[in-house]
MARTOR-439793 format. One record per residue (C-alpha): x, y, z; chain; residue number from 0. Coordinates in pm, 1 decimal. Example, Ala and Ser with C-alpha at 12.3 -4.5 7.8 and 13.67 -1.06 7.14 Angstrom:
<atoms>
         u         v         w  bado  torgu
    1230.0    -450.0     780.0     A      0
    1367.0    -106.0     714.0     A      1
</atoms>
This chain:
<atoms>
         u         v         w  bado  torgu
    2079.6   -2915.8     952.0     A      0
    1760.0   -2834.9     718.1     A      1
    1450.0   -3007.5     818.1     A      2
    1386.7   -3308.5     577.9     A      3
    1006.7   -3248.3     555.9     A      4
    1033.0   -2924.7     453.1     A      5
     985.5   -2834.7      79.7     A      6
    1312.9   -2669.5      22.5     A      7
    1442.7   -2446.4    -313.7     A      8
    1670.0   -2122.5    -407.6     A      9
    1474.4   -1869.9    -546.3     A     10
    1738.8   -1821.3    -871.4     A     11
    1662.5   -2140.8    -962.1     A     12
    1263.0   -2174.0    -903.2     A     13
    1035.8   -2245.2    -673.3     A     14
     922.5   -2597.4    -806.1     A     15
     520.4   -2501.1    -744.1     A     16
     276.2   -2408.6    -917.3     A     17
     278.1   -2047.7    -776.4     A     18
     613.3   -1856.2    -598.6     A     19
     453.5   -1871.7    -240.6     A     20
     667.8   -1576.2    -154.7     A     21
     345.9   -1334.2    -147.8     A     22
      96.1   -1573.0      24.3     A     23
     371.7   -1628.6     290.4     A     24
     457.8   -1257.3     362.6     A     25
     110.9   -1181.9     420.8     A     26
    -207.2   -1107.5     432.8     A     27
      29.9    -755.6     346.7     A     28
    -134.7    -425.0     406.6     A     29
    -248.2    -247.5     108.9     A     30
     -63.1      78.1     -42.0     A     31
    -367.7     236.2    -195.7     A     32
    -148.9     563.2    -300.5     A     33
    -316.2     887.1    -479.9     A     34
     -54.9    1144.7    -665.4     A     35
     -78.4    1356.0    -947.5     A     36
     152.0    1445.7   -1216.2     A     37
     328.8    1782.6   -1295.7     A     38
      37.9    1863.8   -1574.8     A     39
    -210.0    1812.2   -1260.0     A     40
    -310.6    1453.0   -1391.7     A     41
    -466.3    1268.4   -1127.0     A     42
    -329.5     907.7   -1012.9     A     43
    -439.5     654.6    -807.6     A     44
    -332.6     258.6    -773.2     A     45
    -274.4       2.8    -507.5     A     46
      62.4    -149.9    -391.9     A     47
     105.8    -480.1    -248.6     A     48
     437.5    -444.3    -112.7     A     49
     317.8    -164.4     178.9     A     50
     398.9     -92.2     553.5     A     51
     494.0     153.1     813.1     A     52
     868.0     165.2     917.0     A     53
     894.3     439.9    1187.5     A     54
     666.9     598.1    1491.2     A     55
     752.9     942.7    1501.5     A     56
     795.7    1084.5    1290.8     A     57
     534.1     846.5    1106.9     A     58
     702.0     707.7     777.5     A     59
     480.2     481.7     550.3     A     60
     664.1     304.8     237.7     A     61
     563.5     111.2     -77.7     A     62
     779.8     -58.3    -350.5     A     63
     672.9     -30.8    -678.9     A     64
     802.5    -301.5    -923.6     A     65
     905.5     -78.8   -1207.5     A     66
     918.3     270.9   -1295.1     A     67
     547.8     373.9   -1276.0     A     68
     353.0     686.3   -1295.7     A     69
     300.2     664.1    -923.6     A     70
     643.7     681.1    -890.8     A     71
     701.4     976.5   -1129.4     A     72
     432.4    1158.5   -1029.0     A     73
     589.9    1110.8    -631.6     A     74
     919.8    1233.7    -790.8     A     75
     811.8    1519.4    -918.8     A     76
     591.6    1649.8    -690.3     A     77
     745.2    1557.6    -369.4     A     78
     438.1    1425.3    -223.8     A     79
     143.0    1154.7    -196.9     A     80
    -146.6    1001.9     -40.1     A     81
    -244.9     675.2     157.3     A     82
    -540.9     571.9     150.8     A     83
    -734.0     315.2     334.7     A     84
    -865.4      10.6     132.5     A     85
   -1170.2    -165.3     285.1     A     86
   -1433.6    -409.0     193.9     A     87
   -1674.9    -186.6     103.2     A     88
   -1412.1     -14.3    -160.0     A     89
   -1259.0    -348.4    -260.0     A     90
   -1392.4    -355.7    -611.3     A     91
   -1307.2      10.8    -669.5     A     92
   -1010.8     -23.2    -537.1     A     93
    -927.8    -322.9    -757.8     A     94
   -1012.1    -130.8   -1114.1     A     95
    -757.5     153.3   -1004.9     A     96
    -512.6    -144.9   -1069.7     A     97
    -610.9    -127.7   -1446.6     A     98
    -308.1     -19.9   -1662.6     A     99
    -443.8     304.2   -1804.6     A    100
    -258.0     527.7   -2013.3     A    101
     -71.2     815.3   -1791.9     A    102
    -296.9    1071.0   -1882.1     A    103
    -582.3     917.8   -1786.7     A    104
    -772.2     979.8   -1427.3     A    105
    -802.9     641.5   -1190.6     A    106
   -1033.7     846.7    -979.6     A    107
   -1271.1     916.9   -1304.9     A    108
   -1243.8     544.1   -1418.8     A    109
   -1330.3     360.9   -1059.4     A    110
   -1621.1     599.2    -967.4     A    111
   -1414.4     725.7    -686.5     A    112
   -1419.4    1129.5    -547.0     A    113
   -1087.8    1293.4    -509.3     A    114
   -1100.1    1566.0    -267.8     A    115
    -820.0    1814.2    -175.9     A    116
    -554.4    1743.4      99.9     A    117
    -501.4    1990.9     355.2     A    118
    -106.6    1990.4     394.6     A    119
      40.0    1791.4      48.3     A    120
    -122.7    1877.4    -340.1     A    121
    -197.6    1493.6    -401.1     A    122
    -579.4    1449.2    -367.1     A    123
    -764.8    1195.2    -138.8     A    124
    -997.1     966.0    -158.2     A    125
   -1318.5    1070.2     -10.5     A    126
   -1471.0     746.8      31.2     A    127
   -1183.7     620.9     215.8     A    128
   -1208.5     621.0     620.5     A    129
    -853.0     680.9     682.0     A    130
    -613.0     907.2     457.2     A    131
    -244.4    1003.2     513.6     A    132
     -62.3    1282.4     350.2     A    133
     262.0    1246.7     312.0     A    134
     611.1    1416.9     192.8     A    135
     837.5    1186.7      56.2     A    136
    1118.6    1168.5     255.7     A    137
    1372.2     874.9      18.2     A    138
    1303.6     692.9    -321.6     A    139
    1536.4     440.0    -337.0     A    140
    1622.4     196.7    -626.7     A    141
    1629.7    -151.9    -495.9     A    142
    1950.4    -387.3    -543.7     A    143
    2002.3    -735.2    -516.1     A    144
    2274.9    -895.8    -314.3     A    145
    2528.7    -882.1    -550.6     A    146
    2488.3    -503.9    -639.2     A    147
    2313.8    -543.3    -940.3     A    148
    2019.5    -299.9    -976.4     A    149
    1669.3    -408.1   -1003.1     A    150
    1348.5    -266.4   -1195.8     A    151
    1220.6    -198.7    -803.3     A    152
    1146.8     138.7    -648.2     A    153
    1127.6     157.0    -240.5     A    154
     949.3     498.2    -203.8     A    155
     920.0     640.6     170.6     A    156
     718.8     953.8     314.7     A    157
     676.2    1120.4     610.2     A    158
     319.9    1083.3     710.1     A    159
     241.2    1522.2     779.4     A    160
    -156.8    1486.1     812.7     A    161
    -406.8    1222.5     885.8     A    162
    -819.0    1198.9     873.8     A    163
    -951.9     913.6    1034.3     A    164
   -1380.6     937.9     998.9     A    165
   -1462.2     982.0    1360.1     A    166
   -1713.5     672.8    1351.5     A    167
   -1423.4     442.9    1365.7     A    168
   -1268.2     568.2    1733.1     A    169
   -1426.9     382.9    1997.5     A    170
   -1341.5     622.4    2330.7     A    171
   -1053.1     802.4    2153.3     A    172
    -867.4     445.8    2021.9     A    173
    -894.3     418.1    1649.4     A    174
   -1119.4      45.1    1602.9     A    175
    -879.1    -142.7    1362.3     A    176
   -1155.5    -403.7    1304.7     A    177
   -1419.9    -191.8    1260.8     A    178
   -1383.6      15.0     855.5     A    179
   -1322.5    -379.7     778.3     A    180
    -978.8    -315.8     592.7     A    181
    -861.5    -599.5     332.9     A    182
    -513.7    -698.0     277.6     A    183
    -316.8    -897.5      -5.3     A    184
    -249.2   -1235.6       4.7     A    185
     -91.6   -1472.9    -247.1     A    186
    -203.2   -1589.1    -573.0     A    187
    -378.0   -1396.9    -836.2     A    188
    -661.7   -1306.3    -676.1     A    189
    -644.9   -1399.2    -314.1     A    190
    -722.4   -1104.8      -9.9     A    191
    -857.6   -1078.8     314.6     A    192
   -1049.6    -879.0     521.4     A    193
    -975.2    -784.0     908.9     A    194
   -1305.2    -845.9    1125.4     A    195
   -1323.0    -811.7    1530.1     A    196
   -1303.1   -1180.1    1541.0     A    197
    -974.7   -1188.0    1451.4     A    198
    -873.6   -1010.3    1772.7     A    199
    -616.2   -1181.8    2025.6     A    200
    -421.6   -1009.9    2281.2     A    201
     -52.6   -1053.3    2450.4     A    202
     146.4    -832.6    2675.8     A    203
     457.9    -811.8    2644.0     A    204
     702.2    -936.8    2886.3     A    205
     914.3    -737.2    3101.5     A    206
</atoms>
C-alpha cells in the first residue's frame, strides 16, 4: 500500500513538480570528467554527471552520455580515455569544459587547463587534477527502455589500467577522500556539493 503522504508520479506522464527530482535524489553524484582525443588528435574534455565505479578488480568505471557526443565517438575510435578528479579549486574550469564547442575545438585550450601525456593510454590527462585514471574501453552499450526501445544514451565502461594520485592526498599510505575537496553534481540546473572532512562518519559492517 503506497503512503498517502508521498508525492507519487509515473515518469512517462510527467513529475507534477517544477523540476524533475530524479537527478537530485540520485545524488550527489561523482563527476565523470573525461578526457579523450579524436582519430585526428583533437583533444576533448567534458564532464558527465552520470558516472560511478562498478568493479573492484579489475577496477572498472563508467559514465553515460545522453546523445552520441564527441567523447563517445573519440573513445569508440581510440579505445581509451582518462577520468580526472573534479575539485572545488577546478570547478569553474570544469564547468567551462561543458560548453558546446565544435568538434575541432580543444576544451583544454578553451578552459586554460594543461594537457599532459598519459603513461599507458593515448588520451591526455588534466595536469591540474590531483587524481587521474587511465582507462581502456571495455564496453560501449546503447541503453534501452524496459520495452526494448533503443535510447539515444550510451554507457561507456572502462578498465582502469593506470592511476596517478598527488602524494599530498596520501596520509600514511591511505587516500584522503576529502583532502582534494572533490565536488559532486546534484539536482537543479546549477547545484553542486563539496566533500569536506566534516561530512565523515564511520560504520563497521556487521558479521
